[in-house]
BARONU-938054 format. One record per residue: residue number from 0; x, y, z of N, C-alpha, C in turn. Coordinates in steps of 0.1 Angstrom, whole numbers. Example, Ala and Ser with C-alpha at 12.3 -4.5 7.8 and 13.67 -1.06 7.14 Angstrom:
BEGIN
(r 0 (132 -57 78) (123 -45 78) (132 -33 78))
(r 1 (128 -22 71) (137 -11 71) (129 0 79))
REM end
This chain:
BEGIN
(r 0 (-174 29 176) (-167 43 179) (-160 41 194))
(r 1 (-153 46 191) (-148 50 206) (-144 67 205))
(r 2 (-149 73 226) (-152 86 224) (-138 87 241))
(r 3 (-133 98 237) (-117 101 241) (-125 117 248))
(r 4 (-115 117 256) (-119 132 264) (-104 138 264))
(r 5 (-93 131 259) (-81 141 264) (-69 149 252))
(r 6 (-78 145 246) (-72 154 233) (-89 165 231))
(r 7 (-77 181 220) (-85 193 226) (-91 196 211))
(r 8 (-94 198 202) (-94 202 194) (-91 211 189))
(r 9 (-83 217 177) (-81 231 172) (-90 236 164))
(r 10 (-96 235 159) (-110 243 153) (-117 243 164))
(r 11 (-132 243 173) (-135 242 178) (-132 247 195))
(r 12 (-117 245 198) (-115 241 211) (-127 234 227))
(r 13 (-131 219 217) (-135 214 225) (-130 199 225))
(r 14 (-132 193 231) (-124 176 235) (-135 168 242))
(r 15 (-148 174 245) (-160 163 255) (-165 154 238))
(r 16 (-171 157 230) (-172 144 214) (-156 138 205))
(r 17 (-149 140 207) (-134 134 203) (-138 118 203))
(r 18 (-141 117 189) (-147 102 183) (-130 98 180))
(r 19 (-130 84 180) (-121 78 177) (-122 66 165))
(r 20 (-117 58 158) (-124 54 144) (-115 39 142))
(r 21 (-119 32 151) (-108 19 152) (-104 14 141))
(r 22 (-112 13 129) (-110 6 116) (-103 18 103))
(r 23 (-105 28 102) (-90 44 104) (-84 50 112))
(r 24 (-82 40 123) (-71 48 127) (-73 68 137))
(r 25 (-82 66 123) (-89 88 129) (-94 88 139))
(r 26 (-89 100 145) (-98 108 153) (-103 120 152))
(r 27 (-115 122 156) (-127 130 143) (-135 138 160))
(r 28 (-138 152 154) (-145 161 165) (-157 159 165))
(r 29 (-165 155 180) (-183 153 170) (-186 162 169))
(r 30 (-187 178 171) (-193 188 169) (-185 201 153))
(r 31 (-172 198 150) (-173 206 137) (-174 199 133))
(r 32 (-166 179 136) (-164 168 121) (-153 171 113))
(r 33 (-139 174 118) (-130 179 114) (-119 161 121))
(r 34 (-115 168 111) (-104 148 111) (-89 158 123))
(r 35 (-85 150 130) (-80 163 138) (-71 150 139))
(r 36 (-65 140 138) (-57 130 130) (-57 117 123))
(r 37 (-46 113 115) (-54 104 109) (-46 89 104))
(r 38 (-43 91 121) (-34 76 128) (-35 79 151))
(r 39 (-38 68 146) (-35 73 161) (-25 64 172))
(r 40 (-20 75 176) (-11 71 178) (-13 64 195))
(r 41 (0 57 198) (2 46 215) (4 58 226))
(r 42 (4 72 225) (4 86 231) (-7 93 241))
(r 43 (-19 86 232) (-27 94 236) (-34 96 253))
(r 44 (-24 86 254) (-24 86 272) (-22 90 281))
(r 45 (-8 95 290) (3 100 287) (6 87 302))
(r 46 (14 81 301) (26 71 307) (25 68 316))
(r 47 (27 56 332) (26 62 344) (45 67 342))
(r 48 (49 70 346) (64 61 351) (67 46 358))
(r 49 (77 45 355) (85 25 364) (92 32 379))
(r 50 (93 29 386) (104 34 405) (108 24 406))
(r 51 (94 6 406) (105 -3 407) (109 -14 387))
(r 52 (115 -26 392) (120 -27 379) (101 -41 379))
(r 53 (92 -46 381) (80 -46 373) (76 -43 369))
(r 54 (74 -25 373) (67 -13 369) (74 -5 355))
(r 55 (87 -14 356) (92 -4 344) (90 -13 336))
(r 56 (95 -35 334) (89 -43 326) (76 -39 320))
(r 57 (60 -31 329) (53 -36 327) (45 -19 315))
(r 58 (56 -9 322) (49 0 317) (63 7 311))
(r 59 (71 5 308) (80 18 300) (79 10 286))
(r 60 (86 21 277) (85 13 261) (92 1 261))
(r 61 (97 -2 242) (103 -11 242) (111 -4 234))
(r 62 (112 1 222) (113 8 208) (110 6 201))
(r 63 (109 12 190) (103 10 178) (100 -3 178))
(r 64 (87 -7 163) (76 -16 162) (85 -18 149))
(r 65 (95 -38 148) (97 -45 143) (91 -39 121))
(r 66 (97 -40 115) (86 -46 105) (96 -51 97))
(r 67 (93 -61 84) (95 -59 78) (102 -53 67))
(r 68 (100 -40 62) (105 -29 57) (116 -26 55))
(r 69 (125 -30 68) (138 -32 71) (145 -46 69))
(r 70 (157 -42 65) (168 -51 65) (169 -61 77))
(r 71 (173 -56 88) (168 -61 102) (162 -65 109))
(r 72 (149 -60 99) (132 -61 106) (139 -48 120))
(r 73 (143 -36 124) (147 -32 134) (149 -32 141))
(r 74 (150 -38 147) (164 -55 154) (180 -52 158))
(r 75 (185 -38 142) (201 -42 147) (208 -35 158))
(r 76 (217 -35 164) (225 -33 174) (242 -29 169))
(r 77 (245 -16 174) (256 -5 167) (264 -5 178))
(r 78 (277 3 181) (283 7 191) (286 19 187))
(r 79 (279 26 194) (276 43 188) (293 48 195))
(r 80 (285 60 192) (299 67 183) (296 82 194))
(r 81 (297 76 205) (300 85 218) (313 90 217))
(r 82 (317 78 224) (327 75 226) (336 87 239))
(r 83 (325 76 249) (323 81 266) (319 66 268))
(r 84 (327 66 282) (324 57 293) (311 50 297))
(r 85 (313 41 307) (287 47 316) (294 53 325))
(r 86 (309 63 328) (300 74 334) (302 87 332))
(r 87 (307 86 313) (309 104 310) (320 109 307))
(r 88 (326 99 313) (347 102 308) (345 97 300))
(r 89 (352 110 285) (359 106 278) (372 90 278))
(r 90 (372 89 266) (380 71 267) (396 78 260))
(r 91 (401 72 268) (415 72 263) (419 69 253))
(r 92 (430 70 247) (429 68 232) (438 54 235))
(r 93 (443 49 245) (437 27 239) (429 24 240))
(r 94 (423 23 249) (398 24 245) (398 26 237))
(r 95 (405 42 230) (395 48 219) (397 41 200))
(r 96 (410 36 204) (419 27 197) (411 16 195))
(r 97 (408 4 202) (401 -5 199) (389 -4 198))
(r 98 (375 8 207) (366 9 208) (363 8 188))
(r 99 (375 16 179) (372 23 167) (371 14 162))
(r 100 (386 2 164) (383 -15 152) (375 -20 164))
(r 101 (373 -23 169) (352 -23 170) (345 -20 162))
(r 102 (343 -8 162) (332 -8 152) (333 -8 137))
(r 103 (344 -13 139) (348 -13 118) (343 -30 117))
(r 104 (348 -36 126) (345 -47 122) (329 -57 126))
(r 105 (325 -46 136) (309 -50 140) (302 -43 116))
(r 106 (310 -27 115) (300 -26 103) (302 -35 94))
(r 107 (310 -41 88) (316 -48 84) (304 -64 88))
(r 108 (308 -69 96) (300 -87 100) (284 -79 96))
(r 109 (280 -63 98) (270 -66 96) (266 -65 86))
(r 110 (274 -60 71) (273 -56 57) (274 -73 55))
(r 111 (285 -80 58) (282 -97 49) (275 -102 53))
(r 112 (265 -101 56) (260 -108 73) (242 -117 54))
(r 113 (241 -129 54) (230 -133 48) (219 -125 46))
(r 114 (219 -126 33) (212 -113 18) (213 -103 22))
(r 115 (215 -95 32) (217 -85 41) (221 -68 26))
(r 116 (228 -78 16) (226 -66 10) (217 -69 -2))
(r 117 (205 -83 -6) (199 -80 -9) (186 -73 -8))
(r 118 (178 -71 7) (174 -74 18) (173 -53 18))
(r 119 (186 -48 16) (186 -33 14) (189 -29 1))
(r 120 (193 -34 -9) (185 -29 -24) (174 -35 -21))
(r 121 (167 -41 -26) (151 -48 -26) (142 -37 -21))
(r 122 (143 -29 -2) (136 -26 2) (136 -8 3))
(r 123 (150 -6 -3) (151 10 -10) (144 5 -22))
(r 124 (140 -2 -28) (132 3 -44) (117 -5 -37))
(r 125 (110 -4 -35) (100 -5 -20) (102 3 -21))
(r 126 (107 13 -10) (102 33 -3) (100 37 -18))
(r 127 (112 32 -29) (107 44 -40) (92 41 -48))
(r 128 (89 25 -48) (77 27 -56) (68 24 -44))
(r 129 (66 33 -32) (53 34 -22) (56 46 -21))
(r 130 (65 57 -25) (63 70 -27) (54 73 -44))
(r 131 (61 68 -54) (53 69 -67) (37 64 -68))
(r 132 (40 56 -64) (27 48 -61) (12 57 -49))
(r 133 (17 55 -40) (7 60 -34) (2 53 -20))
(r 134 (12 38 -20) (11 25 -13) (11 29 -1))
(r 135 (3 24 10) (2 20 25) (11 16 29))
(r 136 (7 14 48) (16 4 49) (19 -4 54))
(r 137 (-2 -11 55) (-1 -23 50) (-2 -31 38))
(r 138 (-1 -22 30) (4 -27 15) (21 -25 15))
(r 139 (29 -22 22) (40 -17 17) (53 -39 26))
(r 140 (46 -42 35) (46 -42 54) (46 -57 48))
(r 141 (32 -60 32) (25 -70 30) (35 -77 14))
(r 142 (46 -67 14) (52 -67 -4) (67 -71 0))
(r 143 (67 -61 16) (75 -72 22) (80 -85 26))
(r 144 (69 -87 32) (66 -99 35) (70 -107 25))
(r 145 (61 -112 14) (70 -119 2) (75 -116 -2))
(r 146 (79 -110 -4) (100 -111 -11) (107 -112 0))
(r 147 (107 -111 13) (114 -129 22) (113 -133 18))
(r 148 (98 -141 17) (94 -153 19) (97 -161 2))
(r 149 (101 -149 -9) (107 -158 -20) (122 -160 -20))
(r 150 (120 -146 -10) (144 -147 -5) (146 -157 4))
(r 151 (138 -166 6) (143 -179 18) (140 -196 4))
(r 152 (133 -184 0) (131 -206 -9) (141 -197 -26))
(r 153 (156 -190 -22) (159 -186 -30) (158 -185 -53))
(r 154 (143 -179 -47) (135 -176 -59) (144 -162 -69))
(r 155 (149 -158 -61) (157 -147 -69) (163 -148 -69))
(r 156 (173 -155 -68) (189 -159 -75) (183 -164 -93))
(r 157 (197 -158 -105) (187 -159 -109) (178 -148 -119))
(r 158 (175 -136 -107) (166 -131 -116) (170 -111 -105))
(r 159 (162 -101 -116) (164 -92 -106) (159 -91 -98))
(r 160 (168 -81 -81) (159 -76 -73) (151 -69 -77))
(r 161 (148 -66 -82) (137 -51 -83) (122 -55 -92))
(r 162 (127 -65 -104) (116 -69 -101) (113 -81 -99))
(r 163 (118 -90 -90) (109 -100 -78) (103 -87 -72))
(r 164 (105 -76 -62) (103 -60 -58) (87 -59 -63))
(r 165 (97 -57 -76) (80 -51 -84) (64 -64 -85))
(r 166 (71 -73 -83) (61 -85 -88) (47 -89 -72))
(r 167 (60 -86 -66) (60 -84 -47) (49 -76 -45))
(r 168 (52 -60 -49) (43 -56 -46) (34 -51 -55))
(r 169 (27 -56 -67) (18 -59 -69) (9 -67 -66))
(r 170 (13 -80 -58) (7 -97 -56) (2 -87 -42))
(r 171 (5 -77 -36) (7 -71 -20) (-11 -68 -23))
(r 172 (-11 -57 -37) (-19 -47 -41) (-34 -57 -44))
(r 173 (-29 -68 -47) (-40 -75 -57) (-41 -84 -35))
(r 174 (-36 -88 -28) (-40 -94 -19) (-52 -86 -11))
(r 175 (-40 -73 -9) (-51 -66 -3) (-67 -54 -9))
(r 176 (-65 -58 -23) (-77 -48 -24) (-73 -36 -31))
(r 177 (-63 -29 -31) (-57 -16 -38) (-59 -17 -57))
(r 178 (-64 -10 -59) (-68 -9 -75) (-56 -5 -81))
(r 179 (-48 -4 -78) (-31 -3 -89) (-32 -20 -90))
(r 180 (-30 -11 -110) (-25 -20 -118) (-14 -19 -122))
(r 181 (-14 -36 -127) (1 -42 -134) (8 -31 -147))
(r 182 (0 -19 -148) (11 -15 -163) (12 -9 -150))
(r 183 (2 3 -135) (13 10 -132) (22 11 -127))
(r 184 (25 -2 -118) (38 -10 -118) (45 -12 -124))
(r 185 (44 -15 -133) (55 -13 -145) (64 1 -142))
(r 186 (46 11 -149) (51 28 -150) (62 30 -138))
(r 187 (59 29 -131) (62 34 -119) (78 23 -116))
(r 188 (85 15 -117) (94 11 -115) (98 3 -124))
(r 189 (99 8 -138) (111 10 -153) (115 -7 -147))
(r 190 (101 -19 -154) (106 -29 -156) (94 -31 -164))
(r 191 (95 -36 -173) (91 -43 -186) (77 -53 -179))
(r 192 (68 -49 -181) (53 -59 -178) (55 -68 -183))
(r 193 (57 -72 -185) (61 -89 -191) (67 -94 -182))
(r 194 (84 -89 -180) (88 -95 -166) (83 -94 -154))
(r 195 (76 -86 -151) (66 -85 -134) (56 -92 -139))
(r 196 (47 -98 -149) (33 -107 -152) (45 -128 -146))
(r 197 (58 -119 -155) (67 -132 -151) (68 -138 -138))
(r 198 (66 -129 -132) (83 -133 -118) (65 -133 -111))
(r 199 (47 -122 -110) (39 -126 -105) (31 -143 -104))
(r 200 (32 -149 -109) (36 -159 -118) (46 -172 -119))
(r 201 (57 -164 -101) (62 -174 -98) (60 -177 -87))
(r 202 (61 -161 -86) (56 -158 -68) (46 -173 -64))
(r 203 (32 -169 -69) (13 -172 -67) (15 -192 -67))
(r 204 (26 -199 -77) (32 -210 -77) (38 -214 -74))
(r 205 (42 -205 -71) (59 -214 -56) (56 -214 -45))
(r 206 (48 -199 -34) (43 -198 -19) (35 -195 -22))
(r 207 (26 -195 -32) (5 -204 -29) (5 -190 -20))
(r 208 (3 -175 -24) (-1 -167 -23) (-11 -164 -31))
(r 209 (-26 -161 -21) (-44 -160 -25) (-46 -155 -26))
(r 210 (-48 -149 -45) (-49 -137 -36) (-66 -136 -52))
(r 211 (-72 -124 -37) (-88 -125 -47) (-91 -118 -58))
(r 212 (-102 -125 -65) (-113 -116 -73) (-113 -103 -81))
(r 213 (-109 -93 -87) (-105 -85 -84) (-121 -80 -83))
(r 214 (-121 -70 -81) (-141 -64 -81) (-137 -50 -87))
(r 215 (-147 -53 -103) (-150 -39 -113) (-156 -33 -105))
(r 216 (-155 -29 -94) (-169 -13 -87) (-154 -9 -84))
(r 217 (-143 -12 -81) (-135 -2 -72) (-130 4 -87))
(r 218 (-135 2 -97) (-123 7 -113) (-131 16 -115))
(r 219 (-145 14 -110) (-149 24 -113) (-154 39 -109))
(r 220 (-147 43 -103) (-144 57 -95) (-131 56 -105))
(r 221 (-122 53 -100) (-110 55 -104) (-106 63 -124))
(r 222 (-115 51 -126) (-117 53 -141) (-123 76 -140))
(r 223 (-139 73 -136) (-144 84 -142) (-137 95 -134))
(r 224 (-122 90 -121) (-120 109 -110) (-107 111 -127))
(r 225 (-105 98 -130) (-90 101 -147) (-102 109 -155))
(r 226 (-108 97 -156) (-115 110 -172) (-122 125 -166))
(r 227 (-119 126 -156) (-131 138 -152) (-145 137 -154))
(r 228 (-150 127 -152) (-168 121 -153) (-179 129 -144))
(r 229 (-189 138 -144) (-189 138 -132) (-197 134 -121))
(r 230 (-200 135 -110) (-205 127 -94) (-218 118 -101))
(r 231 (-226 122 -115) (-243 114 -113) (-240 110 -127))
(r 232 (-230 109 -136) (-228 99 -146) (-217 88 -138))
(r 233 (-213 91 -127) (-205 80 -119) (-217 70 -114))
(r 234 (-219 78 -109) (-227 74 -100) (-244 60 -102))
(r 235 (-242 66 -120) (-252 54 -127) (-243 45 -137))
(r 236 (-233 50 -134) (-221 33 -139) (-220 30 -120))
(r 237 (-219 37 -115) (-221 18 -100) (-229 13 -105))
(r 238 (-245 16 -109) (-256 11 -101) (-254 2 -121))
(r 239 (-249 2 -133) (-247 -3 -145) (-238 -20 -139))
(r 240 (-229 -14 -132) (-219 -25 -131) (-225 -35 -112))
(r 241 (-234 -28 -105) (-239 -42 -101) (-249 -43 -112))
(r 242 (-258 -44 -117) (-262 -50 -126) (-256 -62 -137))
(r 243 (-245 -55 -143) (-234 -66 -144) (-238 -79 -133))
(r 244 (-225 -70 -120) (-227 -84 -113) (-229 -95 -110))
(r 245 (-248 -82 -115) (-254 -93 -105) (-259 -104 -119))
(r 246 (-259 -103 -126) (-260 -115 -141) (-246 -115 -145))
(r 247 (-238 -116 -134) (-228 -126 -130) (-217 -125 -145))
(r 248 (-218 -115 -157) (-210 -105 -165) (-195 -115 -165))
(r 249 (-191 -110 -158) (-174 -103 -157) (-171 -117 -158))
(r 250 (-174 -124 -151) (-165 -135 -153) (-158 -138 -167))
(r 251 (-143 -138 -165) (-129 -139 -175) (-135 -123 -180))
(r 252 (-134 -115 -175) (-135 -102 -187) (-127 -96 -180))
(r 253 (-116 -86 -185) (-113 -74 -179) (-120 -68 -165))
(r 254 (-114 -60 -157) (-122 -54 -146) (-118 -39 -154))
(r 255 (-107 -37 -158) (-105 -22 -158) (-116 -18 -174))
(r 256 (-111 -32 -183) (-126 -30 -195) (-138 -27 -197))
(r 257 (-147 -31 -182) (-161 -38 -178) (-164 -18 -171))
(r 258 (-154 -15 -159) (-157 -7 -154) (-153 9 -168))
(r 259 (-146 7 -186) (-148 20 -189) (-161 19 -192))
(r 260 (-167 6 -200) (-179 0 -204) (-189 8 -195))
(r 261 (-183 7 -185) (-201 10 -178) (-198 21 -183))
(r 262 (-191 30 -172) (-185 43 -175) (-193 56 -194))
(r 263 (-188 43 -201) (-189 48 -215) (-208 47 -218))
(r 264 (-212 41 -211) (-228 35 -209) (-235 45 -199))
(r 265 (-229 48 -192) (-237 62 -182) (-238 72 -190))
(r 266 (-229 77 -195) (-221 89 -204) (-231 93 -214))
(r 267 (-232 80 -221) (-247 79 -233) (-258 84 -225))
(r 268 (-266 72 -212) (-275 73 -210) (-280 92 -200))
(r 269 (-269 97 -194) (-268 106 -184) (-270 118 -200))
(r 270 (-265 117 -203) (-260 123 -222) (-251 135 -220))
(r 271 (-235 135 -211) (-228 138 -212) (-217 129 -222))
(r 272 (-211 143 -225) (-202 143 -242) (-193 132 -236))
(r 273 (-193 121 -237) (-179 111 -235) (-173 106 -254))
(r 274 (-164 103 -256) (-158 95 -272) (-157 78 -261))
(r 275 (-157 69 -273) (-148 64 -272) (-135 56 -265))
(r 276 (-133 70 -274) (-114 74 -271) (-111 77 -262))
(r 277 (-119 85 -254) (-112 91 -249) (-116 81 -230))
(r 278 (-123 79 -235) (-121 67 -223) (-119 56 -219))
(r 279 (-115 53 -233) (-107 37 -234) (-92 51 -231))
(r 280 (-82 58 -238) (-71 60 -234) (-71 64 -219))
(r 281 (-77 67 -210) (-78 67 -198) (-75 51 -190))
(r 282 (-92 47 -192) (-87 35 -187) (-79 26 -196))
(r 283 (-62 32 -206) (-58 17 -207) (-59 2 -217))
(r 284 (-74 9 -220) (-75 -4 -229) (-78 -1 -242))
(r 285 (-76 -8 -251) (-84 -4 -262) (-100 -7 -269))
(r 286 (-97 4 -284) (-112 3 -284) (-118 -7 -289))
(r 287 (-113 -17 -297) (-118 -22 -296) (-125 -35 -282))
(r 288 (-126 -34 -274) (-124 -40 -267) (-133 -27 -262))
(r 289 (-130 -17 -262) (-149 -11 -256) (-157 -14 -266))
(r 290 (-157 -16 -276) (-161 -10 -279) (-177 -28 -290))
(r 291 (-163 -43 -282) (-167 -55 -276) (-176 -52 -272))
(r 292 (-175 -53 -252) (-179 -51 -247) (-197 -42 -244))
(r 293 (-195 -39 -252) (-209 -23 -255) (-213 -32 -266))
(r 294 (-211 -40 -273) (-222 -48 -280) (-232 -52 -271))
(r 295 (-219 -59 -262) (-227 -77 -256) (-228 -67 -246))
(r 296 (-230 -63 -239) (-236 -54 -224) (-250 -44 -231))
(r 297 (-259 -40 -243) (-267 -36 -248) (-278 -41 -254))
(r 298 (-271 -47 -255) (-282 -64 -258) (-285 -67 -246))
(r 299 (-280 -74 -238) (-279 -79 -222) (-292 -71 -210))
(r 300 (-284 -58 -217) (-291 -52 -205) (-300 -42 -204))
(r 301 (-304 -44 -222) (-316 -34 -223) (-317 -22 -221))
(r 302 (-307 -10 -232) (-299 0 -222) (-308 5 -228))
(r 303 (-312 24 -225) (-320 32 -235) (-309 44 -226))
(r 304 (-307 46 -244) (-299 62 -242) (-309 73 -246))
(r 305 (-294 87 -239) (-301 94 -252) (-297 102 -263))
(r 306 (-310 105 -272) (-304 105 -283) (-294 121 -281))
REM end
């Protein structure tokens, strides 16, 4: 962490102990521990003005950063609508007619560029998924990158754009470590789970995307919050999950099912009343899966429950 003294806290009105966390990008007040800003902006330190060509090239801004989530990566150029020349004078009728005709052809050329329409539709779908799933900027950028690679390999041909984009979002969540499941993506995109899974396997095989193994520990807090389980039971479930991981029991098992059964066992150990139906319904697994995992873990871990 680094310290900054050029920003004033809104609560304690102090600027002596402003802490910058480079990992999360948060600005934290060292006196009252309030988060001042959740994103470190580039304008914390005021830029100096440049008067020579060398100073301008070194200090001046170069516009907004490029992004994979835009069909043109943010590098587009258009003819402005000011209808004035370089000196600020209004254009005459002849020049105005010529510029207006150039504007029309420029918009037509932009629209008919290669992959323009596919990227436009795909990234509109990506924006909708970002809002519905609450995805971070890193996941969105990764999903847009994967879709662009699929477009280059001509994997979108013969398939729906929304289906490939949904699979790219799920692949990005898996690669970055987000806890969104394929069922969540299916519900948000209104696409069948089987279609997303098919497209996801296609992306893994053709693009050679390396996704890490799912950590079951991340799903414990997610299922516990959805089931409104107490913090004591949640911590007990995490302790059980650590022991499950140490004994290498999760091999080949559904991580959500293991998170659900660890919460059910923790509820039994702490005396908090939760049935198998309640937890399985929240976790999105069947009661049979929960019951089978419970029988296996009960014998392997030698657990003791509150009667």
